[in-house]
C-alpha positions as CSV (number, residue, x, y, z in Angstrom):
1,X,-3.2,-11.3,84.9
2,X,-3.7,-12.4,81.3
3,X,-4.6,-9.7,78.8
4,X,-7.2,-12.1,77.3
5,X,-8.8,-12.8,80.7
6,X,-9.0,-9.1,81.5
7,X,-10.6,-8.2,78.2
8,X,-7.5,-6.7,76.6
9,X,-7.0,-9.4,73.9
10,X,-6.0,-6.9,71.3
11,X,-3.0,-4.5,71.2
12,X,-5.4,-1.6,70.9
13,X,-7.2,-2.7,74.1
14,X,-4.0,-3.2,76.0
15,X,-2.6,0.2,74.9
16,X,-5.8,2.0,75.8
17,X,-6.0,0.4,79.2
18,X,-2.3,1.2,79.9
19,X,-2.8,4.8,78.8
20,X,-5.9,5.2,81.0
21,X,-4.2,3.6,83.9
22,X,-1.2,5.9,83.5
23,X,-3.4,9.0,83.2
24,X,-5.3,8.0,86.4
25,X,-1.9,8.2,88.1
26,X,-1.3,11.6,86.6
27,X,-4.9,12.9,87.3
28,X,-4.0,14.1,90.8
29,X,-0.9,15.9,89.6
30,X,-2.8,17.4,86.7
31,X,-6.0,18.1,88.6
32,X,-4.3,20.1,91.3
33,X,-2.7,22.2,88.6
34,X,-6.0,22.6,86.7
35,X,-4.6,20.9,83.6
36,X,-6.2,18.3,81.3
37,X,-4.2,15.4,79.8
38,X,-4.3,17.2,76.4
39,X,-3.0,20.4,77.9
40,X,-0.3,18.4,79.6
41,X,0.7,16.8,76.3
42,X,1.1,20.2,74.8
43,X,3.1,21.7,77.7
44,X,5.2,18.6,77.9
45,X,6.0,18.8,74.1
46,X,6.9,22.5,74.5
47,X,9.3,21.7,77.3
48,X,11.7,20.1,74.8
49,X,11.2,22.5,72.0
50,X,10.4,26.2,72.0
51,X,9.1,28.3,69.1
52,X,7.1,25.7,67.3
53,X,4.0,26.3,65.1
54,X,0.6,25.3,66.2
55,X,0.4,22.6,63.5
56,X,3.7,21.0,64.7
57,X,2.5,21.2,68.4
58,X,-0.9,19.7,67.5
59,X,0.8,16.9,65.7
60,X,3.4,16.1,68.4
61,X,0.6,16.3,71.0
62,X,-1.6,14.0,68.9
63,X,-4.4,16.5,68.9
64,X,-6.7,17.8,66.1
65,X,-5.7,21.3,65.2
66,X,-8.9,22.8,66.5
67,X,-8.5,21.2,69.9
68,X,-4.9,22.2,70.1
69,X,-5.9,25.8,69.4
70,X,-8.6,25.8,72.0
71,X,-6.1,24.3,74.6
72,X,-3.5,26.9,73.6
73,X,-5.9,29.7,74.1
74,X,-6.6,28.4,77.7
75,X,-2.9,28.0,78.4
76,X,-2.1,31.4,77.1
77,X,-4.8,33.0,79.3
78,X,-3.2,31.4,82.3
79,X,0.2,32.8,81.2
80,X,1.7,29.3,80.7
81,X,2.6,29.8,77.0
82,X,3.5,32.6,74.7
83,X,2.7,33.3,71.0
84,X,5.0,35.4,68.8
85,X,5.2,36.0,65.1
86,X,8.1,34.3,63.4
87,X,10.9,36.7,62.4
88,X,11.2,35.2,58.9
89,X,7.5,35.1,58.2
90,X,5.2,37.3,60.3
91,X,2.2,35.3,59.3
92,X,3.6,32.2,61.2
93,X,2.9,32.2,64.9
94,X,5.4,30.4,67.1
95,X,4.5,29.0,70.6
96,X,6.7,28.4,73.6
97,X,6.6,28.1,77.4
98,X,6.7,31.1,79.6
99,X,8.8,31.0,82.7
100,X,5.6,30.2,84.7
101,X,4.8,27.5,82.2
102,X,8.3,26.0,82.5
103,X,8.0,25.9,86.3
104,X,4.7,24.2,86.1
105,X,6.0,21.6,83.6
106,X,9.0,21.0,85.9
107,X,6.7,20.3,88.9
108,X,4.4,17.9,87.0
109,X,7.4,16.1,85.5
110,X,8.7,15.6,89.1
111,X,5.4,13.9,89.9
112,X,5.5,11.9,86.7
113,X,9.0,10.7,87.4
114,X,7.8,9.4,90.8
115,X,5.0,7.4,89.1
116,X,7.5,6.1,86.5
117,X,10.0,5.1,89.2
118,X,7.2,3.2,91.0
119,X,6.5,1.3,87.8
120,X,10.2,0.7,87.2
121,X,10.5,-0.8,90.7
122,X,7.4,-3.0,90.1
123,X,8.4,-4.4,86.8
124,X,12.2,-4.1,87.1
125,X,14.7,-1.9,85.2
126,X,15.3,-4.3,82.3
127,X,11.5,-4.8,81.7
128,X,11.0,-1.0,81.9
129,X,13.7,-0.4,79.3
130,X,12.2,-3.1,77.1
131,X,8.7,-1.6,77.5
132,X,10.0,1.8,76.4
133,X,11.8,0.3,73.4
134,X,8.7,-1.7,72.4
135,X,6.4,1.3,72.8
136,X,8.7,3.3,70.5
137,X,8.4,0.6,67.9
138,X,4.6,0.6,68.2
139,X,4.5,4.4,68.0
140,X,6.4,4.3,64.7
141,X,3.4,2.6,63.1
142,X,2.8,-0.8,61.4
143,X,5.4,-2.2,59.1
144,X,4.2,-2.5,55.6
145,X,5.4,-5.3,53.4
């Protein structure tokens, strides 16, 4: 299928369509766990780094600070994340996964790995590796001359 024929003639259109398609695959995994895609982004980022500030977490999750705070409130109410004051500066609040949150992340990641393995089988290991490499380049932003 040509990206032009399918209405995805721009990089923006192709990336948005790919993201939406990927999220549709994850919807079942997230829905059964009562998580939104934004909450999953936050939990997923916390799985690799604990004790981050809300501003860092919002940035890594690509969310506006107000949305990240609202999602963090909901995740904290469910006992999936914790908030503690930083030892060096009690005004800074650090966020991390609780044991329950880590277990939830692990289970969603298992589903996500199945989806990714399905994609890898469909496009081949070499194309999958190249796709990841190219997406990293795109995520770095445009090159300025």
